[in-house]
C-alpha positions in Angstrom: 15.7 75.8 8.7 15.0 77.1 12.2 14.7 73.6 13.5 18.0 72.7 12.0 19.6 75.7 13.6 18.1 74.8 17.0 19.3 71.2 16.6 22.8 72.5 15.9 22.7 74.7 19.0 21.5 71.9 21.2 24.3 69.6 20.0 26.8 72.3 20.8 25.7 72.3 24.5 28.2 70.2 26.3 25.8 69.3 29.2 23.0 68.4 26.9 25.3 66.1 24.9 26.4 64.4 28.2 22.9 63.8 29.3 22.0 62.6 25.9 24.8 60.1 26.0 23.6 58.7 29.3 20.1 58.3 27.8 21.3 56.6 24.7 23.4 54.0 26.5 20.6 53.5 29.1 17.9 52.9 26.6 20.2 50.9 24.3 20.7 48.4 27.1 16.9 48.5 27.8 16.2 47.4 24.3 18.7 44.6 24.5 17.3 43.4 27.8 13.7 43.6 26.8 14.2 41.6 23.6 16.1 39.0 25.6 13.1 38.7 27.9 10.7 38.5 25.0 12.6 35.8 23.2 12.9 33.8 26.4 9.2 34.2 27.3 7.5 34.2 23.9 9.8 32.6 21.3 11.5 29.8 23.2 10.5 26.6 21.5 9.8 24.9 24.8 7.3 27.6 25.9 3.7 27.8 24.6 3.1 31.5 24.5 -0.5 32.8 24.5 -2.1 36.3 24.9 -2.9 35.4 28.5 0.7 34.3 29.1 2.0 37.6 27.6 -0.4 39.6 29.7 0.6 37.8 32.8 4.3 38.5 32.1 3.6 42.1 31.5 1.6 42.4 34.7 4.4 40.8 36.7 7.0 43.0 35.2 5.1 46.3 35.1 2.4 46.6 37.7 4.4 45.9 40.9 7.1 48.5 40.0 4.4 51.0 38.9 3.7 51.2 42.7 7.3 52.7 43.0 6.3 55.6 40.8 5.2 58.0 43.5 8.2 57.1 45.6 10.5 57.7 42.6 9.1 61.2 42.1 9.6 62.2 45.8 13.1 60.9 45.8 14.0 62.5 42.4 12.9 65.9 43.8 15.3 65.5 46.7 18.2 63.4 45.5 20.8 64.7 43.0 19.6 63.3 39.7 23.1 62.8 38.3 23.8 60.4 41.2 20.5 58.6 40.5 21.6 58.0 36.9 25.0 56.8 38.0 24.0 54.4 40.8 20.8 53.0 39.1 22.7 52.1 35.9 25.4 50.3 37.9 22.8 48.5 39.9 21.0 47.4 36.7 24.3 46.0 35.4 24.7 43.8 38.4 21.0 42.7 38.5 21.0 41.9 34.7 24.0 39.6 35.2 22.0 37.9 37.9 19.1 37.4 35.5 21.4 35.7 33.0 22.7 33.3 35.7 19.1 32.4 36.6 18.3 31.6 33.0 21.2 29.2 32.8 20.2 27.5 36.0 16.6 27.0 34.7 15.1 28.3 37.9 11.3 28.4 38.4 9.5 31.1 36.4 8.5 33.1 39.5 12.2 33.5 40.5 13.1 34.6 36.9 10.3 37.2 36.9 11.4 38.5 40.3 14.9 39.1 38.9 13.6 40.7 35.8 11.3 42.9 37.9 14.2 44.1 39.9 15.9 45.4 36.8 12.8 47.1 35.4 11.9 48.6 38.8 15.2 50.5 38.9 14.5 51.7 35.4 11.7 53.9 36.8 14.3 56.1 38.5 16.4 56.4 35.3 13.7 57.3 32.8 11.9 59.7 35.2 15.2 61.3 36.2 16.2 61.8 32.5 13.0 63.6 31.8 13.0 65.7 34.9 16.7 66.7 34.2 16.3 67.8 30.6 15.1 71.4 31.4 18.3 71.8 33.5 20.6 71.5 30.4 18.5 73.5 27.7 16.7 76.8 27.8 12.9 77.0 27.5 13.0 78.3 24.0 14.5 75.1 22.6 12.6 72.7 24.9 10.4 71.4 22.1 13.4 70.6 20.0 15.1 69.0 23.0 12.1 66.8 23.6 12.1 65.8 19.9 15.7 64.9 19.9 16.4 63.4 23.4 13.5 61.1 24.2 13.1 60.1 20.5 16.9 59.4 20.3 16.5 57.3 23.4 13.6 55.4 21.8 15.7 54.8 18.7 18.5 53.6 20.8 16.2 51.1 22.5 15.1 50.1 19.1 18.7 49.7 17.9 19.4 47.7 21.1 16.4 45.4 20.3 17.8 45.0 16.8 21.2 44.2 18.1 19.7 41.6 20.5 17.8 40.0 17.6 20.9 39.7 15.5 23.0 38.3 18.3 20.3 35.9 19.3 19.8 34.6 15.7 23.6 34.2 15.3 23.9 32.0 18.4 23.0 28.3 18.8 19.3 28.0 19.8 18.6 27.6 23.5 18.7 29.3 26.9 22.4 30.1 26.5 21.6 32.5 23.6 19.1 34.3 25.8 21.6 34.5 28.7 24.3 35.9 26.4 22.0 38.7 25.2 21.2 39.6 28.8 24.9 39.8 29.7 25.4 42.1 26.7 22.7 44.3 28.3 24.5 44.3 31.6 27.7 45.5 29.9 25.9 48.4 28.2 24.2 49.3 31.6 27.7 49.5 33.1 28.8 51.9 30.3 25.7 54.1 30.9 26.6 54.4 34.6 30.2 55.4 33.8 28.9 58.0 31.3 27.0 59.7 34.1 30.4 60.5 35.8 31.2 63.0 33.0 28.6 65.4 34.6 29.1 67.4 37.8 27.0 66.0 40.7 24.8 69.0 41.1 24.2 69.8 37.4 20.9 68.1 36.9 19.2 69.4 40.1 17.2 69.7 42.1 18.4 72.8 43.8 20.8 71.9 46.6 18.4 73.4 49.2 15.9 70.7 48.4 18.4 67.7 48.7 17.7 65.8 51.9 20.6 64.1 53.7 19.3 60.5 53.2 16.6 58.2 51.9 14.9 57.8 55.3 14.2 61.6 55.6 12.9 61.7 52.0 10.6 58.7 52.4 9.2 60.3 55.6 7.9 63.1 53.4 6.4 60.8 50.7 2.7 61.3 51.6 3.0 65.0 51.9 5.1 65.2 48.7 2.6 63.2 46.7 -0.3 65.4 47.9 1.7 68.4 46.9 2.5 66.9 43.5 -1.1 66.0 42.8 -2.3 69.4 44.0 0.2 71.1 41.7 -0.9 68.9 38.7 -4.5 69.8 39.5 -3.6 73.5 39.1 -2.1 72.6 35.6 -5.1 71.4 33.6 -3.2 71.4 30.4 -0.6 69.0 31.7 -3.3 66.7 33.2 -5.3 66.7 30.0 -2.4 65.8 27.7 -1.2 63.1 30.2 -4.6 61.5 30.1 -4.7 61.6 26.3 -1.2 60.0 26.1 -2.2 57.3 28.5 -5.1 56.2 26.3 -2.8 56.2 23.3 -0.4 54.1 25.3 -3.2 51.7 26.0 -3.8 51.4 22.3 -0.1 50.8 21.6 -0.1 48.1 24.2 -2.9 46.2 22.5 -1.2 46.5 19.2 2.1 45.2 20.7 0.4 42.0 21.9 -1.3 41.6 18.6 1.9 41.8 16.6 3.7 39.4 19.0 1.0 36.8 18.5 0.9 37.3 14.7 4.7 36.9 14.5 4.7 33.9 16.8 1.9 31.9 15.1 0.1 33.5 12.2 2.9 34.6 9.8 5.2 31.6 9.9 5.0 27.9 9.9 6.5 27.7 13.3 3.4 26.6 15.1 3.5 25.5 18.7 6.2 22.9 18.1 8.1 24.4 15.3 11.1 26.7 14.9 10.1 30.2 16.0 13.1 31.9 14.3 11.1 33.1 11.3 8.6 34.8 13.6 11.4 36.3 15.7 12.9 37.8 12.5 9.6 39.3 11.5 9.2 40.8 15.0 12.7 42.3 14.7 11.6 43.9 11.4 8.5 45.3 12.9 10.5 46.8 15.8 12.9 48.4 13.2 10.1 49.8 11.1 8.4 51.2 14.2 11.7 52.8 15.2 11.9 54.5 11.8 8.5 55.9 12.6 9.8 57.3 15.9 12.6 59.0 14.0 10.2 60.5 11.5 8.2 61.9 14.4 11.3 63.6 15.8 11.9 65.3 12.5 8.4 66.6 11.9 7.1 67.3 15.4 8.9 70.7 16.0 7.6 71.9 12.7 4.0 70.6 13.3 3.8 71.9 16.8 4.9 75.3 15.6 1.9 75.5 13.3 -0.8 73.4 15.1 0.2 73.9 18.7 1.1 71.0 21.0 -2.5 69.9 21.5 -3.4 70.4 17.9 -0.6 68.1 17.0 -1.6 65.4 19.5 -5.1 65.6 18.0 -3.8 65.1 14.5 -1.6 62.1 15.6 -4.5 60.4 17.4 -6.9 61.1 14.5 -4.4 59.7 12.0 -4.0 56.5 14.0 -7.8 56.1 14.2 -8.0 56.1 10.4 -4.9 54.1 9.6 -5.4 51.3 12.1 -8.4 49.6 10.5 -7.3 50.3 7.0 -3.9 48.7 7.4 -4.5 46.3 10.3 -7.7 44.4 9.4 -6.1 42.5 6.5 -3.7 40.9 9.1 -1.0 40.6 6.5 2.7 41.4 7.2 3.2 44.2 4.7 0.2 46.4 5.8 0.9 45.7 9.4 4.5 46.8 8.9 3.3 50.0 7.3 1.0 50.5 10.3 4.0 50.0 12.6 5.8 52.9 10.9 2.8 55.3 10.7 1.3 54.6 14.1 4.8 54.5 15.7 5.3 58.0 14.2 1.9 59.2 15.5 2.5 57.8 19.0 6.0 59.3 19.3 4.8 62.6 17.9 2.1 62.8 20.5 4.5 61.8 23.3 7.0 64.5 22.3 4.3 67.1 22.5 3.0 65.7 25.8 6.5 65.7 27.4 6.9 69.4 26.3 3.6 70.4 27.8 4.4 68.7 31.1 7.9 70.1 31.3 6.8 73.6 30.4 3.8 73.9 32.7 5.1 72.0 35.8 7.5 73.8 38.2 11.0 72.3 38.5 10.5 71.4 42.2 7.5 69.1 41.2 8.7 67.7 37.9 10.1 64.5 39.4 6.8 63.6 41.1 4.7 64.5 38.1 6.8 62.5 35.6 6.7 59.6 38.0 2.9 59.7 38.0 3.0 60.1 34.3 5.1 56.9 34.2 2.6 55.0 36.4 -0.2 56.0 34.0 1.9 54.7 31.1 2.6 51.3 32.7 -0.9 50.7 34.0 -2.3 51.6 30.6 0.1 49.2 28.8 -0.7 46.3 31.2 -4.4 47.0 31.0 -4.2 46.7 27.2 -2.4 43.4 27.6 -5.2 42.1 29.9 -7.9 43.2 27.5 -6.0 41.7 24.6 -5.8 38.4 26.5 -9.6 38.3 26.7 -10.2 39.3 23.1 -7.4 37.8 21.0 -7.5 34.3 19.5 -4.3 32.3 19.7 -3.1 33.5 16.2 -3.6 37.2 17.1 -6.3 38.0 14.5 -9.1 40.0 16.1 -11.1 42.6 14.1 -13.0 43.5 17.2 -9.9 44.5 19.1 -8.6 46.7 16.3 -12.0 48.4 15.9 -12.1 49.2 19.7 -8.5 50.6 19.5 -9.4 52.7 16.5 -12.4 54.1 18.4 -10.2 55.0 21.3 -7.8 56.9 19.1 -10.7 58.8 17.6 -12.0 59.6 21.1 -8.6 61.1 22.0 -8.5 63.1 18.8 -11.9 64.6 19.4 -11.3 65.3 23.1 -8.0 67.1 22.6 -9.2 69.0 19.5 -12.2 70.3 21.4 -9.9 72.2 23.8 -7.3 73.4 21.3 -8.3 77.1 21.4 -8.2 77.3 25.2 -4.8 75.5 25.1 -3.4 78.1 22.7 -4.7 80.9 24.9 -3.0 79.3 27.9 0.3 79.1 26.1 0.1 82.7 25.0 -0.6 83.9 28.6 2.3 81.7 29.9 4.7 83.1 27.2 4.0 86.6 28.5 4.9 85.7 32.1 
């Protein structure tokens, strides 16, 4: 009942609702755009997708803009975050439309990837800015609930966007035109997200006006010193560093499972084959995304209750331990129904751990450093995901069935659970001391 009351209070906060709307529209369009890329790269009949090809695509799209992470943080701690949300979403609308044009022109793959990279690079500013801004619109007492509702609602919006993209794509004539149409739909929603940011005052989301520099050149000149300060600040917050490391390992595992499910949907669970119609596999992938999204929603409902009884680190340990047990039980048969059950349960465990991790970082990191720390957090996420794709490329057969890979991922989940659980008592002591300050 307390969680329900907190949720009602949050939704009564006008500024929280406005920030939530920007997140929902931004991540809805992310889901549409990402599925359009996936169908173009993996499920196009003329393309022969393999684990190595998927890993290469992820590396091209994720690793280069991961290098922007530290710069993102320095700028977010100096630029008005509301303006960042406005201009970045408008820019993504323009760049997405450009991606659609390149698809229709059948340009070389490197040019297509460069265009896609430009959209996802800007995304770093949006997601890090949303996380850093959240404590500016809610009080510390309800921060756990806000982290349950806001990022999870964004993830659900991305899932809904992916589902919408699947439906639109399946309803159109097969070919590049369908992929381009879905990308244009993403561009339209990005535009709406940018306009939604205009409903908030420019200074609402911080940082404090005294820290806003007059221009990008001055901010970039302070990058090296700003990064050193951010890392030093994080080193003084061992709880935040510990949970970020644990979440990065869980993200690695999730990346490996993502590539596995992609290959199973493309080749193992349908009669599509290399030369067949991939629509059956695309529909299965859409169902897997929807089921995983339901798991994210379940995590949002249960996490405030669970963290209240187990603590944030205790809940992370339970999530990782559950995934370690469930993955081999449900995954090793390599059948659609058990894998879909795993998508729900492991999705819930992953999102539950992320909610707890976000709360720890936001609570233990000073506002002046949050942009930098969340950007570093973002870099760890992306590098872990790409690293998982690279490992999967080495271990997965063409049809995606690899008992060895699932066993390794299960062992990593178990390692996270043990490592976090071993420090639970000290974590609770730290939280009690912080609460008295």
